[in-house]
Every structure is written in C-alpha cells, then in structure tokens.
C-alpha positions in Angstrom: 102.3 109.8 120.8 101.1 106.7 118.7 104.7 106.0 117.4 106.1 106.4 120.8 103.7 103.7 122.4 104.3 101.5 119.4 108.0 101.5 119.9 107.6 101.1 123.8 105.3 98.1 122.9 107.7 96.6 120.6 110.6 96.8 123.1 108.6 95.4 125.9 107.5 92.5 123.7 110.8 91.7 122.4 111.8 91.2 126.3 108.5 89.1 127.0 108.7 87.4 123.6 108.6 84.2 125.3 105.3 84.6 127.0 101.6 85.2 125.9 101.9 88.8 127.2 104.1 89.6 124.0 101.4 88.5 121.8 98.6 90.8 123.4 101.2 93.7 123.6 101.9 93.6 119.6 98.1 93.2 119.0 97.5 96.5 120.9 100.2 98.1 119.1 98.6 97.3 115.8 95.4 98.5 117.0 96.6 101.9 118.3 98.2 102.5 114.7 94.8 101.8 113.2 92.9 103.8 115.4 95.2 106.7 114.9 94.5 106.3 111.1 90.6 106.2 111.7 90.9 109.4 113.9 92.2 111.3 110.8 89.1 110.6 108.9 90.8 110.6 105.7 90.9 107.4 103.7 94.5 106.5 102.1 96.2 103.3 101.2 98.1 103.4 104.5 95.0 102.8 106.5 94.0 99.8 104.6 97.6 98.4 104.7 97.3 98.9 108.7 93.8 97.4 108.8 94.5 94.3 106.8 97.6 93.8 108.8 95.8 93.9 112.1 93.3 91.4 110.7 96.2 88.9 109.6 98.8 89.6 112.0 96.8 90.9 115.1 93.7 88.9 115.6 95.0 85.5 114.1 98.0 85.2 116.5 95.6 86.1 119.5 93.3 83.4 118.5 96.4 81.0 118.0 97.3 81.7 121.6 93.8 81.5 123.2 92.8 78.5 121.3 96.0 76.6 121.2 95.5 76.5 117.5 98.9 75.5 115.9 97.5 72.7 113.8 98.0 74.5 110.5 101.6 74.9 111.1 102.1 71.3 112.3 100.1 69.6 109.5 100.2 71.8 106.5 103.7 73.3 106.9 105.2 70.4 108.9 107.1 72.6 111.6 106.4 72.8 115.2 107.0 76.2 116.4 106.7 77.4 119.8 105.3 80.7 121.3 108.4 82.6 120.8 108.7 82.1 117.1 105.0 83.1 116.5 105.7 86.2 118.7 108.8 87.0 116.7 106.9 86.7 113.3 104.3 89.1 115.0 106.6 91.4 116.2 108.4 91.7 112.6 105.1 92.3 111.3 104.2 95.1 113.8 107.4 96.6 113.1 106.8 96.5 109.3 103.3 98.2 110.0 105.1 101.2 112.2 107.8 101.8 109.5 105.1 101.8 106.5 103.0 104.5 108.6 106.2 106.6 109.5 107.1 106.5 105.8 103.7 107.5 104.7 103.6 110.3 107.2 107.2 111.5 106.1 106.0 111.5 102.4 103.0 113.5 103.1 105.0 116.0 105.3 107.4 116.6 102.3 104.6 116.9 99.9 102.3 118.7 101.5 102.3 121.9 99.4 101.8 119.7 96.1 99.0 117.9 97.9 97.1 121.2 98.9 97.6 122.4 95.3 96.1 119.1 93.8 93.3 119.3 96.3 92.4 122.9 95.3 92.5 121.9 91.6 90.3 118.9 92.2 87.7 121.2 93.9 87.9 123.7 91.0 87.2 120.9 88.5 84.2 119.4 90.4 82.7 122.7 90.0 82.9 122.6 86.3 80.1 121.5 84.0 80.2 117.7 83.9 79.4 115.1 81.0 76.5 115.6 78.9 73.7 113.2 78.5 74.7 111.5 75.5 78.0 110.7 76.9 76.1 109.0 79.9 74.2 106.7 77.6 77.7 105.8 76.1 79.0 105.0 79.3 76.1 102.6 80.2 76.8 101.1 76.5 80.4 100.4 77.6 79.3 98.8 80.8 77.0 96.4 78.8 80.0 95.6 76.4 82.1 94.7 79.3 79.3 92.4 80.7 79.5 90.7 77.4 83.3 90.4 77.9 83.1 89.0 81.3 80.6 86.4 80.2 82.9 85.2 77.5 85.7 84.9 80.1 83.5 82.9 82.6 82.2 80.6 80.1 85.6 79.9 78.6 88.4 77.5 79.9 90.9 80.4 79.7 91.7 80.5 83.6 92.8 76.9 83.3 95.1 77.4 80.5 98.6 79.0 80.5 97.3 82.2 79.4 95.1 82.7 82.4 97.9 83.9 84.5 98.6 86.8 82.0 94.8 87.7 81.8 93.9 87.1 85.3 93.5 90.8 86.1 91.3 91.7 83.1 88.0 91.3 85.3 89.5 93.9 87.8 89.9 96.4 84.9 86.2 95.9 83.7 84.9 96.4 87.2 87.1 99.6 87.4 85.5 101.0 84.1 82.1 100.3 85.7 83.1 102.3 89.0 84.3 105.0 86.8 80.9 105.3 84.8 78.9 104.9 87.8 80.6 107.8 89.7 80.4 110.0 86.8 76.6 109.3 86.4 76.4 109.8 90.2 78.1 113.2 89.9 75.5 114.0 86.9 72.4 113.2 89.4 73.6 115.2 92.2 74.0 118.1 89.7 70.4 117.9 88.2 68.4 115.7 90.5 66.4 114.8 87.6 64.3 111.4 87.0 66.2 110.6 84.1 69.5 111.0 86.0 68.4 108.9 88.7 67.0 105.9 86.4 70.4 106.2 84.6 72.4 105.9 88.0 70.1 103.0 88.9 70.8 101.3 85.5 74.6 101.8 86.2 74.6 100.6 89.6 72.7 97.3 88.5 75.3 96.7 85.6 78.0 97.3 88.3 76.4 94.8 90.7 76.0 92.1 87.8 79.7 92.2 86.5 80.7 92.0 90.3 78.7 88.8 90.9 80.1 87.5 87.7 83.8 87.9 89.0 82.8 85.3 91.7 82.9 82.8 88.9 86.5 83.4 88.1 88.1 83.2 91.6 87.0 82.1 95.0 89.1 84.9 96.6 86.5 87.4 98.0 89.0 90.5 97.9 89.1 90.0 94.1 85.6 91.4 93.6 84.6 92.7 96.9 87.5 95.3 96.9 85.5 97.0 94.0 82.3 97.2 95.9 84.4 99.1 98.8 86.1 101.4 96.4 82.6 102.3 94.8 80.9 103.0 98.1 83.9 105.2 99.5 83.9 107.1 96.2 80.1 107.6 96.2 80.7 108.7 99.9 83.4 111.0 98.8 81.1 112.8 96.8 78.7 113.6 99.5 81.1 114.7 102.2 84.6 116.0 102.0 86.0 113.8 104.5 85.4 109.9 104.6 86.3 107.8 107.7 87.8 104.4 107.5 84.7 103.1 109.6 82.9 103.2 106.4 85.5 100.6 105.2 86.1 98.7 108.4 82.7 98.2 109.8 81.1 96.2 106.9 84.3 94.1 106.7 84.0 93.2 110.3 80.2 92.6 110.0 80.5 90.4 107.0 83.6 88.4 107.8 81.8 85.2 109.1 80.0 84.9 105.8 83.2 85.2 103.7 84.3 81.7 104.0 80.7 80.4 103.7 80.7 82.0 100.2 83.7 80.3 99.0 82.9 77.0 100.4 79.2 76.7 99.5 80.1 77.4 95.7 81.6 74.1 95.5 78.9 71.6 97.3 75.9 70.3 95.8 72.5 71.5 96.9 71.9 68.5 99.3 75.3 69.0 101.0 74.5 72.9 101.2 71.0 72.0 102.9 72.9 69.8 105.4 75.6 72.2 106.3 73.3 75.0 106.7 71.2 73.1 109.2 74.3 72.0 111.4 75.3 75.8 111.4 73.9 76.6 114.7 76.5 78.9 116.2 75.8 82.3 117.3 77.2 85.1 115.1 79.9 85.9 117.8 81.2 82.4 117.7 81.2 82.2 114.1 82.9 85.5 114.1 85.7 84.1 116.4 86.0 80.8 114.6 86.7 82.7 111.4 90.1 83.3 112.5 91.0 79.7 113.0 93.6 77.9 110.9 90.9 76.3 108.3 91.2 78.8 105.7 91.0 82.8 105.1 93.4 83.6 108.0 96.4 81.3 107.1 98.5 84.3 106.0 100.2 84.7 109.5 101.0 80.9 109.6 102.5 81.4 106.0 104.6 84.1 107.6 105.6 82.2 110.6 106.8 79.2 108.1 108.6 81.6 106.0 110.5 83.0 108.9 111.4 79.6 110.2 112.5 78.2 106.6 116.0 78.1 105.4 116.1 78.9 101.4 118.7 77.0 99.5 119.3 80.1 97.7 118.3 84.0 97.9 117.9 85.3 94.1 118.4 89.0 95.2 119.2 90.2 91.6 117.0 87.9 89.8 113.9 89.2 91.7 114.4 92.5 90.3 115.1 91.4 86.7 112.5 88.7 86.3 109.5 90.8 86.2 110.5 92.8 83.1 111.9 89.7 81.3 109.5 86.9 82.5 107.8 87.2 78.8 111.2 85.7 77.3 110.3 82.1 76.0 111.7 79.2 77.8 113.3 78.2 74.3 115.8 81.2 74.6 116.0 80.8 78.4 116.4 77.3 79.5 116.8 78.0 83.2 113.8 80.2 83.4 112.0 79.6 86.9 109.1 77.2 86.8 105.6 78.8 87.7 107.6 82.1 88.5 109.0 80.8 91.7 112.4 82.2 92.4 112.8 81.1 96.0 113.0 77.9 97.6 109.3 77.2 98.7 109.8 73.7 99.9 108.9 75.0 103.4 105.4 75.5 102.2 104.8 71.7 101.5 103.2 72.3 98.4 100.5 74.6 100.1 99.5 78.1 98.7 102.2 80.4 99.8 101.0 83.9 100.8 102.6 85.7 103.8 100.6 88.9 103.1 101.3 92.4 102.4 103.3 93.1 105.6 104.9 89.5 105.4 106.3 90.5 102.1 107.5 93.7 103.2 109.6 92.2 106.0 110.7 89.0 103.9 111.9 91.1 101.0 
C-alpha cells in the first residue's frame, strides 16, 4: 500500500511540478515511507537512509517554499532556479528513496531463510557464557590506550596535512572499539548483576563519552561523532528488548536538531562573542527548530542537489569513477594527469563551495 501511495504521489506531483502542491505531496510520500519503516519496529540501514532523506530532501524544500528561501542557490551557487527545478530535484530524491526501500525489501524476501538462520544462531550464541572478568579489564585498558591515541591526533597538525585525508577515519575506528567493549561489558552486567560489573560498565561508558567528546576537536560535522552515540544506544537497547523501534533514533535527533548548528558555530567564537550571542538568542524552541532548516548551514544538501541537477559538467568520467578508487594511491610522479583533490567531475557549478548532494543525491546523480 505504501509503495502504491508513493507511486501515485510521484505521478501526481510530476503533473503538478510547477505548483507548490507538488512540494507537499512529495514530502508526504517521503514521510509515508519513513512511517512504514517505523511501524516495522526493526532497525536497519534502510530506515536510517529514509529518515535522513526526509530531513534533507523533505523538510528543507518545504521550508524553501514557505519561507521563499532561495538565497543559498542565488548567492552561493550563482543560479536562479524556479519552483519547478526544486520540485524536480525533490521528485528524483523521492524516487530514489522509493527504489531504495523496494530493493531492500526484495533483498530481504530473497534471503529471508538465511536471515532466519543467522538470527537463530545469534540467539544461541547470546545464551553461551560471555567473557571473563580478566578480559573485561583488558577491554578497559584498550579503551584507555585508544584515548591516548586520540589525544595525540587532536594535539597534532595531522589533519592539516596531506596525510589527514587518508587517516581521517581513525577516530571512527577508535570509537567503534569503545562501543564493542562497552556492549560486551554491558552483556556481562546483565548476566551477573554484580557491583563489580556495574562499576566496570560505568567506567567503560565514561571512557566512551570522553573519546566521543575528543572527536569534536577533529571535525565540526556532528554526524562524525554523534552517530557513535546513537549506535551505542541502539545496541544497548537491543540487549534489553528483542525489537528496537526507529523512534529511539528519530526522536532524540528531532529534539536536539536546533542545538547541532550552535555546537559547531560556538566552537570558533570567543567567550565575549559567545555571551553576546547567547543573550541575543531569545527565539522559542519551535522557532529555532523551524529555522534550523534555512539555507545558512546544515541543511544545504538539498541546495547542492538542485545545483548539481542544474549543472552541465564538461565531462562524465564513467569508467574513471570506478578505477580511481583502487588506484588513487598511485603517486602523481607516475600518473601525471591524476585528478587533483580527488575531483573527477567538473564542479565549477559549486562556485568553490563544499559539494555534498547527500546520500539520495549521490544515488540519483550516479
């Protein structure tokens, strides 16, 4: 039924593409897809894809229409698209979401038996004796060592050098190790319910929060470190209940959205400027939430997608796009025409601005 409603919505919006009605119909289609996933009460990557697509390609266009907010496209990308161009970009993003969910459902239908077998095997493994106390101590030691590595990375100029691009994901690996250790210790506590296991769990959780806080010094992108918090929370909930709903993921993000931009902006201002800024922020929570979707910052992915759709690249390196990934370590001395900064396509349409059409955007553009 959801697929049928979405296809009907796509057809109707294509007919009404020059009107504001198409914007709201497409946003409703994306919301229906998200609700369908939430009702299944089973967290998968597909649901995260649909949720982020709804934030980037559903709410942002609605804000643009209601607030007449096309400034980012005009002054950053130097284009003047009309309503129809924005609706077409939104239409393709919605179609990409429909196709993604359809492919995910088809995959699960084909591999349902193997999924069932793996689920039964996992349940048997969870009933087996878990790690011993000495190993828990070793996990804590590894967490401390990873904190020292993170401190070295944040205190160096590594991320301002050419090696930074190749080592940028190290903090994610370190944080993932903390999640792994913390969940194992949490499993142990659920088995024993002892005071020692509880203290070990609290210590592991504190170390995890410290390394997550350190990650803020490496990047201003909130998703870089907040994702680990969400993974840890959902993994913990999965140990308490057999089925975890997406609401545990979606509601905290929706509540915290207005603070995400402030966390990034406040890091680079002085104490005096911060005090003045905080005094001037007298908006209500609802107003600040709504203005989060303006074109000033985090929600410009849809604008990048519109600009990319309106662009006319000078070349399309179809084959090179596949070949460049495994051979990009080849030194420029041997490959004189190696693309600079990893750019394979003409990005002149971005006018030097960061280019990110988002997950659904890359899906459609590729």
